[in-house]
N, C-alpha and C positions, 0 to 999 in steps of 0.2 A: 593573324588570329594562333593561329601554330606555337607564335614563340608566348602568347599573353597566356597561352593557354598550359603551356608543359613549367613556366614561371610557377605558375596560380598553385598548381598539380606540386611539385615538388620543394615548392618552400613550406603549400602546409603541411605537406608530411613529411619534414623534415622537424617543423614546428611541432608538431605533434605528440612524433617520436622520439623526441629528447628533453616534453616536457613532459610526457604523461608522468613515468615516475616519481619524481618531487613534485609532483600534481597529487599522486597516489598515496604518500607520504603521510599530505595536511590532510590530506582528506581522513584517512585515518587515525594521523594525531584530533584531529577535530574529534573523533567518531563516527562523520557522517558512514555508518556503516546501510549496505544491506540491512532490509526486516521483515522474513519470512512469514508469510500468514499459514494458522496451525488447516486451515485446509488445504497446503501445499500436500504435493507427494512427498513422502519421505526424503527420498536420494535430494531433493532438492532445497531442503533444509537446514541441510548441509555450507549451503550458502550466507548464511545468513552471517552479517560480520564482513562481508565484502564490499568493501567503497563502492557508494553512489556519486552520483552527480557527471561521470564523466563524460559526461555529453557537453560539460559545460564549453569543454577546452575546442571539439570538433566545431564547434557552435563563433568561440571570440573567432577562430583562427582564421578561417574563411571567411569572417565578416569584416575582418581588419587587414586580411588585405584583399579583399572585393573595395572596399573604401580607397585604398593605397591605388588601387588600380584606374578611381575611377576618376582624382588627379589627375593622370595621362591620358585616359578616353573617353572623360567627363559624362556630363548627368547620362540616365536611363529610368525612363518609369518603373519599367519592367525589375531592373537591378530594386529601384529600393525596397517596391510591392514583392520582393524575394524576402530583402534584409531587415524586414519591418516584420515584416510571417514568419519566417524565421527565430527572431530576437523577442518576434512575441510570446509566440506560442512556447520559448524554451525558458523564456521567465514563469508562463504558469507552471509549463511543471517543475520549472525548480523551489518554484514554493508551494508544489504537493510533496516534491524529495524532501525540503526544511524541517518540512512540519512533521514526515516519518522521520526521518533525524531527530529531530531536538525531543519525539513525542515514543521515540522509539518503541511502535508500534507501525502497524501496516492500513491505517485508516487517510492519511493527508486530507488533503481538501475536500468539503462535501461534496459527495460527488455533481450534484447540481450547484455550485456555485464554482465548481472546474468548465461544468457545462455551459453556462452564463457566461462565465469570462473568451470562452471560448468564442462564443456567438457574436460577444459583443465582438471580441480584435479581428471575426470573418466579417464583420458590418464595415468597420473603421476602414480596412481593406477594399472590402466592394465599395465605400463610394472615395478613396482615393481612384481607386479605377476607371473607374465612373470621370470625375473630373481630369482626368488623364484623357480625358475620347476611346474611352473601352466601350467598344461596345456590348449588346446585350442579347448576342448570338451564338446559340449552338450548334456548331459545328458538327454533322453527320457523316461518319467515314463511309468513298463513294458514293452519297447521294450529296450533299454539298452543305447549306446552312439553314438552320433555319432561325425568326427572332423570337423569343422569351418576355421582351415586356421585362414591365419587373418582376417576371417568374424567372425569371433573372438569377435575381438575391434569395429569395429560397434555394436558388441551390447550390452557389455559395455558401450558402450558411451550412447546408445538409455535406457537402461534400469537405469544405476546411476541419470541421467537426469530427466525416465521419475517419474524416483519412489523419488525422490527428492524431483517436483514439481506436485504431485499427494498427497503427505500426505499435503503438503500445501494448495492444495484446500481440501482437507477434515478437515481443523484449523479450520474450521466455525464457531463451536458451545462449550458452555459451555465445556469442559472436553469431545469435540468429539472423537479428534487426537488420543493425546492422551490413553485414553481407550479402541481405536482401539491396538494401538502400544503395548500398553502390552499385549492382545490376538496373535500380529501376532507376539514379540519379545518372548514366552512363546514355540512356536512350537520349534525356532532356538535352545529355549535354552533342549528342549526335547530331540530334536537332536542332539545339541551336547552330552548329560550327555551320550545317545541312541550311540556314536560313542569314549566315553572312552575323547572328549577331553578337557579337565578340564579346558585350557585355554577361549577359547571360553565359558564356560557353569560359567565362574565365571565373564567372560564380564557382558552376557544375565541377571545371578540375579541381577546385580550390577546396571543394566540401570533398570532392571523392579522396584525394588526396590525406584527405583529413580521418576522412573514418578506415582507408587503408593505416594510417599509420595509428590510429586509435584499436584497428583487430587484431592491432599486436600484441597489445593487451587485454583484449578478450576475448579473445579464443580459450577454447577448453584447453586448460581450467581457469578459469575467468579471474581474471587481479584487480578488473573492474566492472561498473555496472555505467551503463550509461544514464540512467532512470530516467524519471518522463521527463524529466531537465530535454536532454536527447531523444527521447522519442516523440513526442509533442512537437517538437521543434522537424523534428524527418517529414513525420507529416504532414505536416502545418507547408514546408516549401514543398511537398508534392503536390499540393492542393492548389498553390500560388504559382505552381512551375506551370498546370493543365489551367489556370487562366489566363494569366501573360502569353500562351503558345498555343492558345483556343484548341484543348486534346484532353475538355471533359471528356467523354466517352473513353478515349486511347488508355484513361489511368485507370477505370478499371481493370484492362485486360495486363496495361505494365506491373501496376499493384494487385495482381490474381492472387498472391500469397494471403495479404493483410486482407483480402477479399475474402476469403476466403475462411483465416481466424475469423474474422469477426462473424460471417455467414454459420459458424459452427457455432459458437458462442448464443445468439439468437435462436438461431433453430433449438440447440438443447434446451436453455428459459424455455423456450413458448411449449417446445413436448412436454416437459418436467411440471410448468401450472399448467397446461393441461387434460393431458395425458398419464400424469404423475409417476412416468417412466426415461430415461436418457434414451438418444440415437445414439450418441456417443458414447466408446469408457471415457475420457476426460474434456473439457474444454478447457480452452483452446486447444484446435484441433492438433496442433503440434505436439502435445503433453500423450495424444491417441501413439506415436510413433514408441516411445520410450513406456510405457504402460505395460506394465508383466505381459504373458501371455496369459493367465492363471484369471490374468483381473479385464481376460478381452479386450487388449493392447494388439502391441506388434513384438515387442520386443525388441524394440533395436535399442542399437547405444545413443546417445546424448550428440555426440560427437558424429556418426554415420547421420543420425536426421540431419542436423545443420546441415553436413553434408550433401543430403539428398533435397533439400528444401530448397539451397543453397542452390542448385541444379533446375528444380522448377520455375523459383524465379529468373531465371537465365532465360528459359523458354514463354516465361511471361509476359518478358522486357523484348525479347525477338519479334513475339507475336505483336503488343502492344504496337513497335515502332514499325511494323508493317502496316498495322491500320492506321497513324499517325501521320503518314507519307500519303494519304491512299482518300 
């Protein structure tokens, strides 16, 4: 297993590292660039024209590596679920990014249509999971498991759409989402190794290697963004990981950064609609870190903010791992 993980990691890291520069040049050539909303913070409007869809490489490379590995290791239902989820949510994100790029605005897919596609794909994954003998139980850390019956489908729909959109919300600063996802998937890598699941371990090692290769070009100042292509795929993969490894509750802690960002948006919207007042200076809440103090923010730099949130993500990952093994 160690050899599979090491080879998968190194091949993915090298492939993304080497292929990203010419891919960035191609994205610039076809003008697939970031479009910044008029409501964005002023300091982030300078990110306009940065190429998007960098997530394509860290999706395609781990998928190819895992498929090649299967030729030697044999078929795995759990890996198939991960692969289909990763590719499927990536395609939804790609459609959204493509519309943004060709229409030269920040609208993309109609939100209802995007959500509908996310839910439909989650339902398909659920069917595959059930056909493969997947259980309808929810594992409760420190307490055992309970059967949810048909309610398990509702949990899957909420978990997949929620996780994919949560990572998408977190993808707002150079290196932020990718760095957090490295620590999140590291937990699932360790869990897969602990369970002796070489198929999943190889996939996570390949994905982490690809993300680290991508981060070299995404840290501040970013030369490329993952776009919805990457963020939806990563969020979907986190949900699929919690499904096949029965860590639905642990995912909430492992993905603590994404949960907090999402809750901040929900609370802010609810407060504005009901009380006509903001709770936070700006949402998603990570923007409040860089907002000037005169605007009630913390006045931190983007790099410092990203490093703080990476650290928080690592802490959540450790706590999530401890919950997952009990």
